[in-house]
C-alpha positions in Angstrom: -21.5 17.3 -6.7 -21.5 18.3 -3.1 -21.2 15.4 -0.7 -23.1 15.7 2.5 -21.0 14.2 5.3 -24.1 13.8 7.5 -26.6 12.2 5.1 -24.5 10.1 2.7 -22.7 8.0 5.3 -23.4 4.4 5.8 -21.4 1.7 7.6 -19.4 -0.4 5.2 -17.3 -3.5 5.9 -15.3 -3.4 9.2 -17.8 -0.8 10.6 -16.1 2.0 8.8 -18.3 4.8 7.4 -19.0 5.1 3.7 -19.4 8.4 1.9 -20.6 6.8 -1.3 -22.5 3.7 -0.2 -24.0 3.1 -3.7 -20.6 2.8 -5.4 -19.1 -0.7 -5.4 -15.6 -1.3 -4.2 -13.2 -3.0 -6.7 -13.2 -6.8 -6.5 -9.7 -6.7 -4.9 -7.3 -4.3 -3.3 -4.1 -4.2 -5.4 -0.8 -4.8 -3.8 2.1 -4.8 -6.3 3.2 -8.3 -7.3 0.2 -9.9 -5.6 -2.4 -10.0 -8.4 -3.2 -8.5 -11.8 -2.3 -4.9 -12.3 -5.7 -3.1 -12.1 -5.1 -0.9 -15.2 -2.5 -2.7 -17.4 -3.7 -6.3 -17.1 -6.8 -7.4 -18.9 -7.8 -9.2 -15.7 -7.4 -6.0 -13.7 -10.4 -4.5 -11.9 -10.0 -1.2 -13.8 -8.8 -2.4 -17.1 -10.2 -0.3 -19.9 -12.0 2.1 -17.5 -11.7 5.7 -18.7 -12.2 8.4 -16.0 -13.5 11.8 -17.0 -12.7 14.5 -14.4 -14.2 17.9 -14.8 -12.7 19.8 -11.8 -10.5 19.2 -8.8 -12.6 19.8 -5.7 -12.9 18.6 -2.2 -16.7 18.5 -2.8 -16.3 16.2 -5.8 -17.6 12.6 -5.8 -14.1 11.5 -6.9 -12.5 13.0 -3.7 -15.1 11.2 -1.6 -14.5 8.0 -3.5 -10.8 8.3 -2.7 -11.7 8.6 1.0 -13.9 5.5 0.9 -11.2 3.5 -0.8 -8.6 4.7 1.6 -10.7 4.1 4.7 -11.5 0.5 3.6 -7.9 -0.5 2.8 -7.9 0.0 -1.0 -4.7 2.2 -0.9 -3.5 1.8 -4.5 -7.0 2.6 -5.7 -7.3 5.6 -3.5 -4.0 6.8 -4.8 -5.4 6.6 -8.4 -8.6 8.4 -7.5 -6.7 11.3 -5.9 -4.0 11.4 -8.6 -6.7 12.1 -11.2 -7.8 15.2 -9.2 -4.1 16.2 -8.5 -3.4 16.2 -12.2 -6.0 18.8 -12.9 -5.6 20.9 -9.8 -3.9 24.3 -10.3 -0.1 24.0 -10.0 1.2 25.6 -6.8 -2.2 25.6 -5.1 -2.9 24.4 -1.6 -5.4 21.9 -3.1 -2.7 20.3 -5.3 -0.2 20.0 -2.3 -3.0 18.5 -0.2 -3.9 15.9 -2.8 -0.2 15.1 -3.2 0.0 14.5 0.6 -3.0 12.1 0.4 -1.4 10.3 -2.6 1.8 9.8 -0.6 -0.3 8.7 2.4 -2.0 6.1 0.1 1.5 4.9 -1.1 2.4 4.5 2.6 -0.6 2.2 3.0 0.6 0.1 0.0 4.1 -0.1 1.4 2.8 -1.2 4.8 0.7 -3.9 3.1 3.9 -5.0 1.3 5.7 -5.2 4.6 8.2 -2.6 3.5 8.9 -0.4 6.5 11.6 1.9 5.1 9.7 3.0 2.0 6.5 3.3 4.1 8.3 5.7 6.4 9.8 7.7 3.5 6.3 8.1 2.0 4.7 9.0 5.4 7.4 11.6 6.1 7.0 13.2 2.6 3.2 13.2 3.1 3.6 14.6 6.6 5.8 17.5 5.3 3.3 18.5 2.7 0.3 18.2 5.1 2.1 20.2 7.9 2.9 23.0 5.4 -0.8 23.4 5.0 -1.3 24.2 8.7 0.6 27.5 8.4 -2.3 29.2 6.6 -6.0 29.0 7.3 -7.3 26.0 5.5 -10.4 25.0 7.5 -11.9 23.4 4.4 -9.0 20.9 4.3 -9.6 20.0 8.0 -13.3 19.6 7.3 -12.6 17.3 4.4 -10.3 15.2 6.5 -12.3 15.3 9.7 -9.0 16.4 11.4 -6.3 18.9 10.8 -3.7 18.1 8.2 -1.0 18.3 10.9 -2.8 15.7 13.0 -3.1 13.4 10.0 0.6 13.7 9.4 1.3 12.7 13.0 -1.1 9.8 12.9 0.4 8.5 9.6 4.0 8.7 10.8 3.1 7.0 14.2 1.4 4.2 12.3 4.5 3.4 10.3 6.7 3.6 13.5 4.6 0.9 15.0 4.2 -1.0 11.7 0.9 -2.7 12.2 0.6 -6.5 12.1 -1.4 -7.6 9.1 -4.2 -9.9 9.7 -5.6 -10.8 6.3 -3.7 -13.4 4.4 -6.0 -13.8 1.4 -4.5 -12.0 -1.6 -6.5 -9.0 -2.8 -8.5 -8.8 0.4 -8.6 -5.1 1.5 -7.1 -4.4 4.9 -7.1 -1.0 6.6 -3.7 -0.4 8.2 -4.4 3.0 9.7 -6.5 3.4 12.8 -8.0 6.6 11.7 -10.8 7.3 9.3 -10.7 10.2 6.8 -13.8 12.5 6.4 -15.5 12.0 9.7 -16.6 15.4 11.2 
């Protein structure tokens, strides 16, 4: 399914755009140790849910869903959405490296939410290295999917961890974006 970046956007919570406004967010944003595990715990928001992925593509609904989750502070959930695509992407392909970079970026968001600066920086640097490697060859479709170049995304992610944002939300499970950028905006 091709996602139109111009016609399927809607503002969600916090004034951030939605790529899939008809798809409901999970009832909580998982942070390890702060609520039921989404998949393993019967009280988890994704317990018993079986995903069926047909192909790994930047035009897929699942890729856009990962962007929505990421942009709205559901980092663990974005990681899971993109990991499903990563698992079926061709080994050694730029798409697989790109998805791995986004997965690590999501892990960075989880570590920031946990208040763990050193692991957050480690994930951000690993994500940055993968994303910067993609700037050496023409990958305009990756920049279009991100709304920025992979190199710029790497820089923004690393600078976010260096500053280590103050968290505002104290309610367990409440999503909270920790990055000041939005993925997928042209």
